N, C-alpha and C positions, 0 to 999 in steps of 0.2 A: 352430396358433392358441393351444395351452396355453402354449406356447414364448415366444409375444410377452407374454402375460399375466404369466408368472413374471420376465421380464426386467421388466416395467413395474414389478412388484411390487418387486423388489430395489432399482431405481432410486429408489422410493419410500422404501423403509425406510432407503436408503443416505444421503438426503436429511433424512429425518427426525433420523436420528441426527446427521450432522453440523450441522446447523442446531441442534439443542441443545448442542452439544460447541463450537460456534465461539462462542458469546455470550459476552458478557463475565460477570463475576462477578453472579451474582444473588442471593447471601448478603449479608447487610451486611457492611461493612467498616469499619473504623475510619479516618477519614482522618488521613493522616499529616501534622503539621504540627510542624515543631521546637517543642520546650518553652521556655515565655516564663517569665522568673523575674520575680518581684515587683518587685526594683527598677526594671523595666525599664517598667511601668507605675505607679510610685509617685505617690500624688497631691500631694505636696508639692513644693517649688521647691529640690530639693536636687540635687548632682554624684553621681556613683558611678563609681568605677574596680574595676580587679581584680576584673571579674564581681560586684558588690557588697560585697565587703567591706571596702572605703573611702567612709564617706558623708562630704560636706562639702554646705557651704552652697553656694548658687548665683554668690555674690560673691565670689571667693578671690584678687581682685588685691592685697589688700591682704597677703592670709597670704603670697603669693610674695616682697613686698618685708619682711617679718618674716624670713622664711628668709635672703633674700640679705644683708641686714643682718650677721644672725648669721654667716654664713659668709664672707662676705668680713671684715667685723670678726677673728673669730678664727683667718681664712688668714691675715691680716698680722701678727697677733700671734706665731702659731709661727712664723712665715717669718722674721721681721726683728726678733723682741725675746727670742724664747725661746732661741737661739743664744749670746746677749751674755748673759742672766741666769745661764743656766746655768752660764756659766765662771766668770763674775764672783761668783756669788753660789751657788747651790744647784740640782742637777739636778731638786730637789723643783718645782721652780716650774711646767716645761711637763707635769710629771706631774700635779698638782692642776689647772692650767688643762685639761689633756685630760679629766680624770674630770668635770670641771664643765661643760664641751662636751657630752659626750655623752650626759649627765644633761638638759640642757637640750634639747638636738637630740631625743631620746627622748619627755620630755614632751611637747615641742610639736607631735611628731606623733601621739601618742597621743591627746591633745585634740583636733587638727584632724580625725582619721580616723577617729572614733569615733561612735558613737550617743549623742548626746546622754540621751536618755531622752524621744524620740518617741513621743507615746501612738496607738496605730493610730485610724482613723477608724472610726465606725459603719456597718456595712451598710444597705444602704435597708430590710431589715426591722427589724433591730436600730432604726433611726431612726424609722421607722414605730409599733412598738411603745412606743419612748418619747415620742413623740408625744401616743400614747392614753393613755400613763398622766399624763403631765400634765395633758391635758384632763381626766381622771377625777378627779385628784387635785385640781384648783382650782375643778371643775365648772364649766367653760369652755361659754358657751352659744352660742358662735360669733361674735358681732359685737365681742368685745373680746379679744385675745390673751392667754394665762394669762401669769403671770410666769414668767421663766426665772431663777431661783435656789432653791436650794436650803439648808437652814441644818444643821449637823452642830455638836454639842459635841466640842471635844478639849481633854482636860485642864480641862475647867471654863470653855473659852473657846468663845463662840460663833464659827463659823467660816462663810461663805457661798460656795457651789459654785457657779458661774457656768457658763452654758451658751453653749458653743462652735456659733454657728452654721454655723461652717464645717465642723468636724469630726462635729457632730451627738451630741456627748455633754454631759454634766455633767464639766467640769474636775475633776481630785482636788483637795484643799487643794495650795496652795504652786504649783499647774500654771498654766501662762500659755500663751496662744498668740504665736507669734511671726510678725510680720507680714513679715518678710524671709525666713523660710524657709517660710511658712503650714504651720507646723505647731505643735500642743499639745504642750509639753515638760513632762514629770516634774519638779518642784521648779527652775522656770525660772530662773535666774540673770541673766543676759543674752546678748545677740548681742554676740559679738566679732570683730569684722572682722581684727582682728589673728591670729586663731589660723584665720579662716576656717570659725566652726562656731558654734552656740550652744553655751552653755554651761549643761548643767544636772545632773539626779541622776549619771547614768553617766560624766561626763567633768570634775566640778568638781574633785575632789582633783586631777587631773592637772595641770588648769588653776592651781592654789594652787601647787603643786610647781613647775610651768614659769615662774612670774614669781617666784616666791620664788629658785628657783634662777639664773635670769636675772639678777634684782639681787644676789647671791655673783658671779656670773660678769662683770658691767658693772664692780664695785667692784674686784675682781680683776685686771683688765686695765688700768683706769684707774689703779691704785696702782702696778703693775708697767712700765706705760709711762711714765710721770713717773718712776718710779725709775731705767729706763733712760737717759731723756734727762736726769737731774741727774748719773747717772755718767760718761755721755759729756761732759758740759759740763765737768767737770774738767779732761779731759784736753785738749780742744782749744778750750773756753769755748761758751758756751750759744749762739752764732746758729749755729756751726759745727756743732753737735751737731744743732741742727733741720734744717740745710741736709744733713746725712749720713742721716738719717734722717725723710723726710716721709710715711713710712707710718705712722710711731709719731704726727705730728701730726694726719694724719688719725682716728687710731684715740682721740687725745685728744679730739677735736672731736666724735666721733659718741658716744662715752661721756659726755662730760660735759652733751650734750643730752638724753640718753635716760635715765641713771639718775635724775633726778630724779622722773620720771612713773613709771618701772617701780618705784623703791624705796618710794613713794606708794601706788602701786597695791597692794603686796604688804602696806604696814601696814594700809590699809581693809579689806582681806579677810582680813587676820588678825583686825581687830577682828569681821569679820562672821562669822566661824569661831568666835570666843570665845563670841559670843552667840547662836548657830546662826539666823543670818537668813541670806537672801539679798538680793543688790543690788535687786532689784524691790520687795521689801518696805522696805527702807532707804528708795529714794528715794519710796515711795508713803507713808509713815509707816503701815506698817500696825498695829504694836504701840508708835506713840507715845503718850507718856502724856498728848498734848495733845487726844486721842480722848475721853479719860475716865479716870478714877482706876482703875478697873475694867478697863481695856485693858493686856494684858501679854502676852509671846510665850508660846503654847501650846506651843511645839517646844525651848524652850530648857529642858536640865536642870536649871539653878540653878547650874552649877560649870562654869570654863572649861577645867579639862581635861577633864571629860566630854563638853562640847560639840565640843573639839578632836578628840576621839578618835571620835565617832560620826560627825563630817566627814570625818575621813582614813582612820580604821582600821576602819571598818566593810564589811559584804560586799557587794561590788559587784553590785546588780540586774540580773539577764538583761535583754537587749532584749527589748521587746516587739514590735518589727517586724519579722517572717521576711522581710528583705531577699532572701535567696538562695532562698526557696523557690519551688517551682514553682506558675504558676496551673494551676487545674483545667483539663483539655480538655474539649472539648465533646463532647457524645453521639455514638456512632456514627453514621454517615451512611449512607443506600442508594446503590445506585449505580442509574444509571438503568435502566428495566425495559426487557424484552426487546419483540421485534415493534415498533420504533421508536416506541410510544407514550411520553410522560414524562408523569408525574402528580406533579403541584407539590403539595406541602402534604399529601400524604396518608402516613399513618402505614403502618409494615412492614406490619401486618396486614393494613390496607386493600389495599396495594399487592400483595402476593401474592395476596388473594382478587380482586382485579378482574384480575389476570392471569389466574388459574387459570380464572373465567369466560370470559375470549376464549378461551381455549384450547380449553375445552371447546365453546363455543357455534358459533366461526369457524375452520374446519382451514385448516391454511396453506394459500397460494394453490398453490404446486407438488403438495401430495397432491391436490387437487381436480382439478388439471388432469390431473394423471396417471390417477386413476379413472376423470376422462372419456373419458380416449383411450383407457382399456383397455375401456368399457363394452360398444363397438360389435363389437369383435373377440372377446368372450365371445359 
């Protein structure tokens, strides 16, 4: 009799231990999800490469056309013209051409692959707080929307700050929202499809050096290709020289039709830099005297040399967009509780309390059945 009771109690104890030990994790655990970087959920219309290190506009077809034109033209020049020119004139010609080519390519990639100065958008909490500040400052009564401008004084000139309804921020002075990239860009100059990116505060100097060096390279190739054709025509005639070097003819055509726009663009941006203006400000006539005799550019230092140094030699500001940073992971989640009961929406303390109450009020089925089986024998 006592032997049967002891055996049943052993089975009961064994079943209790095995049940609790075989259950899955009852403690909270962190849901293991791969970390997601911020560029993967960037709100603007941009393309990212190399895990967020390269940032470009979404429309990059014209940029590849620019790259192909530069590579093909320079490749033909170094292959068909430079050997003849180095032999007949001086070996310095391909060296100078190579240095210009590398500088043009480096400044182009630096302009195209960098953050032009994108301003981060406001978080929902920041946007709501800014809305409250606007309502309080303007005494809004609810039936009329408050004005979305602020006025600041810069070097004695009143400048209006406009509110961006997309980014939910008051744009800093000289900033503007690019409709193609859907971003507010600091010191926005213009969106350039030829480089496949916006031109702003962080890449303007590289853009200017790109178009300036490209002007020198185009003139350099055009001049020495003409020299190659003229020297060859002295030997076999002009028509035979053209037939013998069709690559040179193609280079002359490409350089002739592109040199005017490139040199003109370089001259225009040289004027902008010397007066410390942006393309956006010049097109809108922001500092034109037609708006009033007291209207002047508050950003100009009054000296051409100082303006050029401020635009090209000043410190490069850091990027305000943490493209490669990780998005904050969610809070730790609970595993489903034991005893086959799933409590959706309950907190950790509520789940643990409910599980303890269930265990104390209702014993496990195998324990109750074992005790019932043991009671008659006792």
